[in-house]
C-alpha positions, 0 to 999 in steps of 0.5 A: 774865044774864051777863057778857062782856068787850070788851077794846080795846088798842093794842100800839104795834107797827108795824101798830097804829101804821099803823091808828092813823095812818089811823083817829085812833083810840086802840085798834087791836084788840078781843077778846071774852072769857067770864070776868072774869079774861081768862084766854081772849080770842079774836080774829082776829089775829097767829099768831106774835108776830113776824109781823104779816101770818100771822094767823087765829083766835087765843087771847089771854092777857094774858102770852103771845104778842103781849101778852107781847111788847108789855108796854106795851099800853094797854087799856080793858075793858068788861063787857056783860050778856047773857041766858043764851041770848045767852052760851050762843050766844057760847060756842057760836060760838067753840067752833065757830070754835075746832074749825075755826080752820084753815078761817078766815083773817085778813082783811088785805084788809078790814082795810086797806080800813077805812082807805079806808071800804070794805068787803072781805069773803071767806067765813071771814075776819075782822079782829078787829072783824069778828070780835066783831061777828060772834060778838055778832050771831050770839047776837043782842046788840043792838050798833048798830055800823056796817057798816065796823067798827073797834075804836074802835067798840066804845066806842058800844056801849050798856049797857056797863060799863067795868072797866079802863083802863090797861096790860094787864099790870096788869089781874089786879093791879086785880081782886084 
C-alpha cells in the first residue's frame, strides 16, 4: 500500500470568498500530493498569484505562488491508502497531464455552475475538484463522490485519515 494526500484549502482570496458564499463550505480548493511533505501539490488553479481567472494545471508549493501570497491559508490534509497499482496510475496520469499542460484549461464556467447545482464540462478542462476526482477515478480509487463535485466533498471519502488541520504555512513544522 502507498499513501496519497488530499489537501483542502481556503485562502481568503476574493474568488475563494465568492465560492464560500455560494457553497457555505469551509474549504474552497483541493489539491493532491504524492509525498508526505507536500513538496509538490497538483491541482487546477491560478497560473499567476495575482490573477484568479487565468488558470490551468498547476504545481502548488506551500511557500510559493498563491500560498506564499496568502500566508493565512487554512488547510485540512488527509492521507488515503491506495494500492501500488493505483498509486502508479495516479502518478502516470499526473505526469501525462504535466507534459501536456498547455492543452488543458481551467473550467471557470464549470466552477461557477456548481453554485447553481449544474455541471458544465468541456474537453480537457477542469476546476480543482473535478481534477482530483478525475485523477482518483482514473486510477480506480473508490470515491463515492457526487457528479457535481466541490472541494468539501472530499471530506466524505471513506477510509481517509486526517493528517493535519491548521494554517498551511505551519504544516511542515508539524510533521518534523
